[in-house]
VOPAGU-2260 file (C-alpha; in pm, 1 decimal, decimal comma):
REM VOPAGU-2260
SITE   aa  ch    i         X         Y         Z
SITE  MET   A    0    1085,6    -375,5    1798,5
SITE  LYS   A    1     731,7    -254,3    1863,9
SITE  ARG   A    2     434,5    -488,7    1869,8
SITE  PRO   A    3     291,1    -397,0    1524,5
SITE  GLU   A    4     635,6    -450,4    1372,5
SITE  ARG   A    5     670,6    -787,5    1547,4
SITE  TRP   A    6     327,4    -896,0    1430,5
SITE  ASN   A    7     402,8    -804,0    1072,5
SITE  ALA   A    8     737,4    -984,6    1092,3
SITE  LEU   A    9     572,9   -1296,3    1235,7
SITE  LEU   A   10     314,6   -1303,4     957,6
SITE  GLU   A   11     587,3   -1260,3     700,0
SITE  LEU   A   12     764,8   -1561,4     851,6
SITE  LEU   A   13     439,6   -1755,2     823,5
SITE  ALA   A   14     398,9   -1654,6     461,2
SITE  ARG   A   15     754,8   -1766,7     390,8
SITE  ASP   A   16     766,5   -2093,6     586,3
SITE  GLY   A   17     405,5   -2190,1     649,2
SITE  ARG   A   18     468,9   -2235,2    1021,8
SITE  ILE   A   19     646,2   -2069,2    1315,3
SITE  GLU   A   20     842,6   -2224,5    1600,8
SITE  VAL   A   21     853,1   -2003,5    1909,4
SITE  GLU   A   22    1223,2   -2042,5    1984,2
SITE  GLU   A   23    1329,4   -1987,8    1623,6
SITE  ALA   A   24    1109,7   -1678,6    1588,3
SITE  ALA   A   25    1241,7   -1537,8    1916,3
SITE  ALA   A   26    1598,1   -1575,4    1792,8
SITE  GLU   A   27    1521,1   -1422,4    1453,0
SITE  LEU   A   28    1339,5   -1120,6    1597,9
SITE  THR   A   29    1574,9   -1085,8    1896,3
SITE  VAL   A   30    1300,1   -1095,7    2157,8
SITE  SER   A   31    1206,9   -1339,0    2433,4
SITE  ALA   A   32    1016,2   -1660,0    2373,8
SITE  ALA   A   33     749,9   -1535,1    2616,8
SITE  THR   A   34     695,0   -1228,4    2397,6
SITE  ILE   A   35     654,6   -1444,7    2087,4
SITE  ARG   A   36     404,0   -1668,8    2266,9
SITE  ARG   A   37     195,1   -1366,0    2367,5
SITE  ASP   A   38     209,3   -1228,8    2014,3
SITE  LEU   A   39      99,8   -1560,9    1864,6
SITE  ASP   A   40    -183,9   -1591,4    2114,0
SITE  GLU   A   41    -311,3   -1242,9    2024,6
SITE  LEU   A   42    -280,0   -1306,0    1651,4
SITE  ALA   A   43    -468,4   -1632,9    1692,6
SITE  GLN   A   44    -748,8   -1448,8    1874,2
SITE  GLN   A   45    -781,2   -1225,4    1567,2
SITE  GLN   A   46    -788,1   -1533,8    1342,2
SITE  MET   A   47    -465,9   -1434,6    1168,8
SITE  LEU   A   48    -303,7   -1773,3    1234,8
SITE  THR   A   49    -367,1   -2107,7    1403,9
SITE  ARG   A   50    -186,2   -2179,5    1729,7
SITE  THR   A   51      -3,2   -2510,9    1768,3
SITE  ARG   A   52     205,2   -2668,6    2041,8
SITE  GLY   A   53     531,3   -2476,0    2031,8
SITE  GLY   A   54     431,8   -2231,4    1762,0
SITE  ALA   A   55     172,4   -2157,5    1494,1
SITE  VAL   A   56      73,4   -2251,8    1139,9
SITE  ALA   A   57     -49,1   -2032,6     859,1
SITE  HIS   A   58    -410,3   -1921,5     844,9
SITE  ASN   A   59    -567,8   -1819,0     517,1
SITE  LEU   A   60    -532,5   -1452,0     617,3
SITE  SER   A   61    -185,1   -1474,8     759,5
SITE  TYR   A   62      11,1   -1312,5     479,3
SITE  ASP   A   63    -126,2    -964,3     535,3
SITE  LEU   A   64    -170,5    -760,3     852,1
SITE  PRO   A   65    -475,3    -537,2     878,6
SITE  LEU   A   66    -399,7    -179,2     785,0
SITE  ARG   A   67    -415,0     -47,2    1141,6
SITE  TYR   A   68    -123,6    -271,1    1242,1
SITE  LYS   A   69      88,0    -193,4     938,3
SITE  THR   A   70      76,7     182,8     985,9
SITE  ALA   A   71     361,7     189,5    1236,9
SITE  ARG   A   72     599,2       3,1    1008,1
SITE  ARG   A   73     842,5     239,8     834,2
SITE  ALA   A   74     618,0     527,5     942,0
SITE  SER   A   75     869,2     806,9     881,2
SITE  GLU   A   76     952,1     679,4     532,4
SITE  LYS   A   77     583,3     661,4     442,2
SITE  LEU   A   78     525,5    1016,5     561,0
SITE  ARG   A   79     807,1    1144,5     341,3
SITE  ILE   A   80     697,7     939,0      41,1
SITE  GLY   A   81     339,9    1059,6      81,7
SITE  ALA   A   82     447,9    1422,6      95,7
SITE  ALA   A   83     672,6    1382,2    -209,7
SITE  VAL   A   84     409,6    1220,1    -430,8
SITE  ALA   A   85     151,3    1478,5    -323,2
SITE  ARG   A   86     370,8    1743,7    -484,8
SITE  LEU   A   87     305,0    1578,7    -822,4
SITE  VAL   A   88     -63,2    1667,5    -797,8
SITE  GLU   A   89    -171,5    1981,8    -981,8
SITE  PRO   A   90    -476,5    2197,5    -900,2
SITE  GLY   A   91    -791,1    2060,3   -1058,4
SITE  SER   A   92    -641,5    1713,6   -1106,8
SITE  ILE   A   93    -834,7    1388,4   -1093,2
SITE  VAL   A   94    -625,3    1149,3    -885,8
SITE  GLY   A   95    -671,8     776,9    -835,6
SITE  LEU   A   96    -558,7     623,7    -505,8
SITE  ASN   A   97    -566,2     258,9    -407,7
SITE  GLY   A   98    -556,7     138,9     -47,3
SITE  GLY   A   99    -252,3     106,0     176,2
SITE  THR   A  100     -59,6     286,4     443,9
SITE  THR   A  101     162,9     482,6     204,5
SITE  THR   A  102    -123,8     593,6     -17,5
SITE  THR   A  103    -313,0     697,4     295,4
SITE  GLU   A  104     -24,4     929,2     382,5
SITE  ALA   A  105     -29,9    1056,6      24,7
SITE  ALA   A  106    -401,8    1130,8      53,0
SITE  ARG   A  107    -346,8    1325,7     375,0
SITE  ALA   A  108     -65,2    1524,5     217,5
SITE  ILE   A  109    -276,1    1606,0     -88,9
SITE  ALA   A  110    -566,6    1721,3     129,1
SITE  THR   A  111    -347,8    1960,9     328,4
SITE  ARG   A  112    -183,2    2132,7      31,4
SITE  GLY   A  113    -322,8    2484,4      44,7
SITE  GLU   A  114    -246,1    2561,3    -318,5
SITE  LEU   A  115    -485,3    2285,9    -428,6
SITE  THR   A  116    -782,1    2469,0    -279,5
SITE  ALA   A  117    -996,9    2598,9    -564,5
SITE  SER   A  118   -1124,9    2954,2    -576,3
SITE  GLY   A  119   -1497,2    2994,9    -518,0
SITE  GLY   A  120   -1512,4    2719,6    -259,8
SITE  GLY   A  121   -1530,6    2429,6    -505,2
SITE  PRO   A  122   -1309,4    2122,6    -497,8
SITE  GLY   A  123    -944,1    2180,9    -582,2
SITE  VAL   A  124    -877,6    1814,9    -652,2
SITE  THR   A  125   -1089,0    1506,4    -720,6
SITE  ILE   A  126    -982,2    1178,8    -563,9
SITE  VAL   A  127   -1113,7     850,9    -698,2
SITE  THR   A  128   -1044,7     566,3    -457,9
SITE  ASN   A  129   -1150,4     216,2    -365,3
SITE  ALA   A  130   -1014,8     260,3     -11,7
SITE  LEU   A  131   -1280,2     306,6     255,3
SITE  ASN   A  132   -1042,6     466,1     506,3
SITE  ILE   A  133    -915,8     725,1     258,0
SITE  ALA   A  134   -1267,6     819,2     150,9
SITE  GLY   A  135   -1384,0     846,1     511,7
SITE  GLU   A  136   -1093,0    1064,5     615,8
SITE  LEU   A  137   -1108,9    1304,2     320,0
SITE  ALA   A  138   -1487,0    1329,4     281,0
SITE  VAL   A  139   -1500,8    1611,3     538,0
SITE  ARG   A  140   -1257,3    1830,1     343,5
SITE  PRO   A  141   -1448,8    2072,3     116,6
SITE  GLN   A  142   -1152,9    2126,8    -116,5
SITE  VAL   A  143   -1150,4    1756,0    -204,5
SITE  LYS   A  144   -1416,6    1584,6    -413,5
SITE  ILE   A  145   -1430,0    1215,7    -323,3
SITE  VAL   A  146   -1546,7     947,4    -564,2
SITE  LEU   A  147   -1565,9     609,4    -391,4
SITE  THR   A  148   -1602,2     295,9    -599,7
SITE  GLY   A  149   -1853,3      32,2    -506,1
SITE  GLY   A  150   -1748,0    -321,4    -434,8
SITE  VAL   A  151   -1694,6    -576,2    -162,0
SITE  ALA   A  152   -1469,9    -464,0     123,8
SITE  ARG   A  153   -1153,7    -658,4     199,5
SITE  PRO   A  154   -1090,2    -622,6     576,4
SITE  GLN   A  155    -711,1    -654,7     554,7
SITE  SER   A  156    -668,7    -343,0     340,5
SITE  PHE   A  157   -1005,7    -161,8     361,4
SITE  GLU   A  158   -1019,6    -182,1     -19,0
SITE  LEU   A  159   -1332,2    -239,1    -226,6
SITE  MET   A  160   -1303,8    -502,5    -497,0
SITE  GLY   A  161   -1512,7    -692,4    -749,7
SITE  PRO   A  162   -1740,1    -600,4   -1043,2
SITE  LEU   A  163   -1892,8    -296,6    -872,5
SITE  ALA   A  164   -1548,9    -142,9    -823,8
SITE  THR   A  165   -1431,7    -218,3   -1176,0
SITE  GLY   A  166   -1758,0     -83,4   -1316,7
SITE  VAL   A  167   -1694,3     260,6   -1168,2
SITE  LEU   A  168   -1325,7     272,5   -1260,9
SITE  ALA   A  169   -1403,9     175,2   -1620,4
SITE  GLU   A  170   -1611,5     493,1   -1656,1
SITE  VAL   A  171   -1361,3     750,3   -1526,4
SITE  SER   A  172   -1045,4     912,1   -1656,5
SITE  LEU   A  173    -759,6     997,4   -1421,6
SITE  ASP   A  174    -480,2    1249,3   -1456,8
SITE  LEU   A  175    -263,9    1060,6   -1209,0
SITE  ALA   A  176    -288,9     721,4   -1041,4
SITE  ILE   A  177     -96,1     685,6    -716,4
SITE  LEU   A  178     -52,4     317,3    -644,4
SITE  GLY   A  179      80,0     146,4    -336,5
SITE  VAL   A  180     226,2    -195,6    -418,8
SITE  ASP   A  181     352,8    -496,7    -225,0
SITE  ALA   A  182     659,8    -539,2    -444,9
SITE  LEU   A  183     834,7    -379,6    -741,9
SITE  ASP   A  184    1073,5    -569,7    -963,4
SITE  ALA   A  185    1244,2    -450,8   -1281,0
SITE  ALA   A  186    1142,8    -763,1   -1472,3
SITE  GLN   A  187     798,7    -836,8   -1325,4
SITE  GLY   A  188     688,8    -478,8   -1262,4
SITE  ALA   A  189     449,2    -389,5    -980,6
SITE  THR   A  190     284,7    -677,7    -795,5
SITE  ALA   A  191      45,6    -740,8    -506,7
SITE  HIS   A  192     -15,8   -1030,6    -271,6
SITE  HIS   A  193    -387,8   -1049,2    -351,8
SITE  GLU   A  194    -515,4   -1103,9    -705,5
SITE  GLY   A  195    -833,0    -901,5    -646,1
SITE  GLU   A  196    -636,4    -596,8    -537,5
SITE  ALA   A  197    -398,9    -640,0    -830,9
SITE  SER   A  198    -690,2    -644,3   -1075,2
SITE  ILE   A  199    -837,2    -318,5    -940,8
SITE  ASN   A  200    -495,3    -154,0    -931,6
SITE  HIS   A  201    -427,5    -262,4   -1290,7
SITE  LEU   A  202    -749,3     -98,5   -1406,6
SITE  MET   A  203    -673,4     218,7   -1213,1
SITE  ALA   A  204    -333,8     241,2   -1381,8
SITE  ALA   A  205    -491,3     182,6   -1723,3
SITE  ARG   A  206    -736,1     471,1   -1670,4
SITE  ALA   A  207    -460,4     720,5   -1581,8
SITE  ALA   A  208    -254,1     954,1   -1796,9
SITE  ARG   A  209      35,6     910,5   -1551,4
SITE  VAL   A  210     112,0     640,1   -1297,4
SITE  ALA   A  211     314,4     696,8    -980,8
SITE  VAL   A  212     409,7     398,4    -767,5
SITE  VAL   A  213     483,0     462,3    -400,3
SITE  ALA   A  214     700,2     195,8    -238,8
SITE  ASP   A  215     949,3     208,5      43,8
SITE  SER   A  216    1293,1      64,1     -24,5
SITE  SER   A  217    1211,6    -272,4     138,7
SITE  LYS   A  218     973,7    -348,8    -151,8
SITE  LEU   A  219    1222,0    -286,9    -432,0
SITE  GLY   A  220    1364,4    -585,7    -615,0
SITE  ARG   A  221    1092,0    -812,0    -478,9
SITE  ARG   A  222     799,0    -998,4    -633,5
SITE  ALA   A  223     451,8   -1079,1    -504,3
SITE  PHE   A  224     184,9   -1315,8    -631,2
SITE  ALA   A  225     -28,1   -1107,8    -869,2
SITE  ARG   A  226      88,1    -860,7   -1131,1
SITE  ILE   A  227     -47,2    -505,7   -1133,4
SITE  CYS   A  228     138,5    -362,2   -1430,8
SITE  ALA   A  229     465,2    -380,4   -1617,6
SITE  LEU   A  230     746,0    -136,8   -1549,6
SITE  ASP   A  231     684,6      46,0   -1878,2
SITE  ALA   A  232     339,7     146,0   -1748,9
SITE  ILE   A  233     495,4     334,0   -1456,1
SITE  ASP   A  234     601,0     696,1   -1500,0
SITE  VAL   A  235     726,1     777,9   -1150,4
SITE  LEU   A  236     859,2     575,8    -858,1
SITE  VAL   A  237     860,3     749,9    -520,6
SITE  THR   A  238    1066,3     566,9    -260,5
SITE  ASP   A  239    1282,4     653,0      41,5
SITE  THR   A  240    1649,8     734,4      79,5
SITE  GLY   A  241    1720,3     377,0     187,4
SITE  ALA   A  242    1719,7     287,5    -183,2
SITE  ASP   A  243    2077,8     335,8    -302,7
SITE  ASP   A  244    2185,3     408,9    -659,4
SITE  GLU   A  245    2237,4      40,6    -738,4
SITE  ARG   A  246    1885,2     -52,6    -631,9
SITE  ILE   A  247    1713,1     220,3    -829,3
SITE  ALA   A  248    1932,0     189,6   -1139,9
SITE  PRO   A  249    1710,9     -72,1   -1315,6
SITE  TYR   A  250    1406,4     152,3   -1281,4
SITE  ALA   A  251    1584,1     467,1   -1397,6
SITE  GLU   A  252    1732,7     278,2   -1693,2
SITE  ALA   A  253    1379,3     169,1   -1790,0
SITE  GLY   A  254    1274,2     533,1   -1813,7
SITE  VAL   A  255    1100,3     560,8   -1477,1
SITE  ARG   A  256    1153,3     888,6   -1295,8
SITE  VAL   A  257    1276,3     801,0    -946,7
SITE  ILE   A  258    1218,5    1032,9    -650,4
SITE  ARG   A  259    1385,4     948,7    -319,7
SITE  ALA   A  260    1215,4    1122,0     -28,9
């Protein structure tokens, strides 16, 4: 298990239990106690948790790793999901993208689709996003028109939130919203850990003619704190091949088109 994966796993343990014991974490992650101690020390230096004798306790930021550390987790699945959802984008479309590692891969895949390049040198697709990293990466591509919402940046996800962000989204219309979520459950719909992110994502979905949720198979059948939207607001679910027929059946039965990449 690589360091970013260990860090994410440790923070998930903190979110679940509120504290970590070194020996127990070492056994659960199948690594040495010395490795866990080093990981906890480094996470404490970044103010992601509070170190204690023999372990650590939850910090107010501990439930969510910064985006740069999450990228390596399920990287191949996210690449495939991003490429698959990018194929849903038509030339001239206005596409909404929230923040996250999977939506970042989707943005990259959209930007590199040659058939989306408009004739005459104008933009072939317009992307409306509240994600600073997506806007920064795609702003240099002439075939992509970037609309970045205002708002207050959340360091864990690079997303802009608050009244300035909602003010911009309330004034636009989207052909397709591509939403990364923290969990997707047949009964509760799409959910996020942070209520501010959920609120922005809800508005983005409401402004779109179609909504595509991108979620790797580990997020299916799970629930997070804040609701984004109900299942009947989702048109397409793009996940990976780790989701078997039984896991995707509730979504397909609800009328959601499921794509396994």
